[in-house]
N, C-alpha and C positions, 0 to 999 in steps of 0.2 A: 303613586297617581299612575293614568295608562296614558303611554303614552301615542296608542293611537296605531304604532309601526307593529308588523308582526315581530311575538316573541320569540325565539330562539336558543333554549337549551342548550348550553354546548359543553362537554364533559372535559376534565382532562385542560381546563383553561389556564390552566399553569407552567402547561408544557410548548414548545417548538409548534404544533399545528394548530393546539387550543388560544395559546396563543393570538395569533397572528389572526381567529378565525373570531376571536374580541374584538380587537383591533381591527377588524377590515368590514365588517358585520353593516356596523353603524352605518358605514357611506356608502351600504348598497340598502339603507331604507329597512335593516331591522332592527328588533332592539334585541343585544344578545342578554345570559343569564348566564355566565359562567359558576359553573362548581370544581373544587379538586381537592386531593389533602392538603395541598400545601395552600399557602397563604400566596397573597399575588395582587400586583396592580389590577390582572384584568382577571382576579379568580372576585365573584361577588359573593361567597356563599361558600366554607371549608368544608370539606365532609366527606365520607366515603362512597361510591355506587354502592361497595360490599353493604353496608348499611340499609334497611329498609327504611327503618324508621326515618333517618335523612330524607331519602328519596320521597317519603310521602309527604313530608312536609314544605317539599321545595315542592311540588307536584300542586298541594293543596294551595300556593300561594301566590300561583303564576297558572298563565292559561296562554301553552304552550304551542305553536304553532307547528314548528318544526324540532327535532330532535339531532344533534350531529354529534355522534358516537365515540371523543377523537382520545378518552380516556383507557390507557391501558398500560399493562407492562408491557416492556418491547426485547427486543433479541437481547442489551447489554445487560437486563435484568438477569439473565440466565444463570450468572455465577453469583448474584448475591441474594437468589429468590429462591422460594421451596417451589414445586411444582405445586405444589396443592394453594401456594401464593398465586398461582397463575391462573391453574382453576377458577378459583374464586373471582378473579380480579378480571375475567377471560373473557371468559363462561358465568357463573352465577352472576356477576354486575352488568350483563348484556341481560341477561333474561330480569335481572331485579329493573332496570331500567323499559323492556318491552311492554311485561304490566302492564308498570304506572303509564306507558304512552299508550296502553291498548286498554285504559278506561274509561267504560260506558258514559258519553257525555247526559243522558237520562238521568243518569246517579248523582251531576255534579262533575262528574271525572272530565279527565282531560279532553282537548279535541286538537289531538293531533293529526296532522293534514301529513304528514312527510317526517318518516323517521330514516336516517340516512348513519350508517354503519362503515366505518372506514379502517378497513383489513390492512390485509401486506403482500406484500411478494412472495412473502414466507410460504405463504401457505398452498404457492404451488409447488413448496414440496423438492424434490429430490428432481422435479421436471428443470428447475434454475439450472442444474450444471448436465448438461450434456458433458458426452463419454470421452477420451481426450482423443487429440484430434478429429473429431466433427467438428463442425458449424456452430456458431453463437447460439442460445435456445431464443428464438424469439416468442417475448408473452406479451397471448393476446388473448378474446376470452376463450379462443376456442382452444384452449392449451389447458388440459384436463390437470387436474392437480395431484402430484404422486404422492408415496412417503414422506410425512413430515420429518422435515430435517432436529425435529428439536419443537418441548413442551410450547414453547412463543412460536411457529407454527401449528401444530397440534390444537390449541386452544380458538387459537383463531380461527379455523377450517371451522371448527367446532361453534361457536358464534355463527358465524355464517349460517350454517344448516337452522338454526334457529331463524334468523334472522327471515330465514323463509317458510316456518310453520305455519304462518295461519293466513294460509291460503281465501279463507272464507270471508274474513277482513275486505282483504282486495274485492268481492263478489260483490260486497255487503257496501261497498264504498263505490267501485264504479263501474255497477249496473242498480236500479233507482226499483224498489220496490222488489229486490233480487231475496234480501232475508226475510221478509211476511211470506215471499211466494214458498218458500224454500221451509219455513217454520210450518204453513199450513200443510203444505205436504206433505211432511213428518221427513223429508231428505233430507241427508249430510252433507257437506260441504265437503270437494276434494281436502287433504291434506297438507296439500302444497300445489303452487303453481311452477312447474319446472320450463313449462316454455312456451311463447305465444310466437302464434305463428300473426307475421308482417304483410296484410292484403295491402297495399297502397301502391305498392308497382303495379300486379293489373289492373287498381283502380284506374291508374292515370296513364299506362300505355294498350292497355288494352278497354277500354272503357266499362269495364264490370262493376256491378252498381248490386252491391250485396242489399238481398232483399230478406235472408232468413236470417239473421243475426241472435248473438244470446240475448241482446236485450231485448228484442220485436219478439223470440220466443217469449219472456219474461211477461211481456205486457200483455202477450196473447192468453197464457195461464193463469194471472193474475183476472184475464177476465172472462174467464170458461171457455174461452174456446179453442177451434185447434192450430196445434204451436206448429209440426207440419206443414211440408207441399204434400197437392195431391201425385205429385211424381213419386215423391216417398213410398205413398200407398201404392202405387202401379208397378214399384219395385218388389217391392216386398225384400221380406230377409231372405238372400241366397244361403248363408252359410258361405263356408271354404271348406267343407269336403261331404262327398255324397251323403254321409249318414250323418247324424247328431253326435257329434263327442264331445260339446260342452257349448258354456254358453254363447259363445261365440262363432261356432258352428249349427247354431237351432235356423230349423227350416221353418219359413215360414212362404206359404203360398200368395202370389203379389194378386188383388184386392183389382179385379174387375171394375168399372165405373163403365159407365153406358149412363146418357145422355134421352130425358124424355119418360 
């Protein structure tokens, strides 16, 4: 019987973090469903994320709004499990979950609003260990991951990259009508979104009010209107070289417009 609370799938529910999530989520207004290969008081269904048939049954039986993916083979498993075990669990298992979470709502598939992938500091590889005599490593979002130290870090990093691949879904859900416009135009979505520029400071401190946004452009294209500003045509494509040498250097004379 439906509880009316948002349902959350927690993988690895018998582990330390998964167990903590299963115990804490109800007090935060969520209805968690835990899966793990080990039975426990915080495990709702016993099964593996590498078992596609099992995951299909789980997603068919529940309408998850969120997925928190905590299941993984950890660093202590390096001595007891093969490299293939790590690939199957940490990489293939993550792919199976993403594919289930990305099911089409129109066909009765899940309507997952959020997918949280829990990674590890081991993903930063050798950046975690500075040279002898150097200051301690300060780890934040600016640190670039380097060569992984073991199969654990390598597979977690690979799974991170896979989680970032479906950029088209981000656009389709964030911008209303985006999918329909792209399909009508025969356009292809980017393979991934690797950065987003935040203009809130310019809005707050400079009073800037963006007019030609991605959302507005989609709205205008859908209505068959010109989506670029008049100034864009007046400036034209100037290129970066005196002669055309490639797509980004193609020159175009500015369009001169007169009133009347």
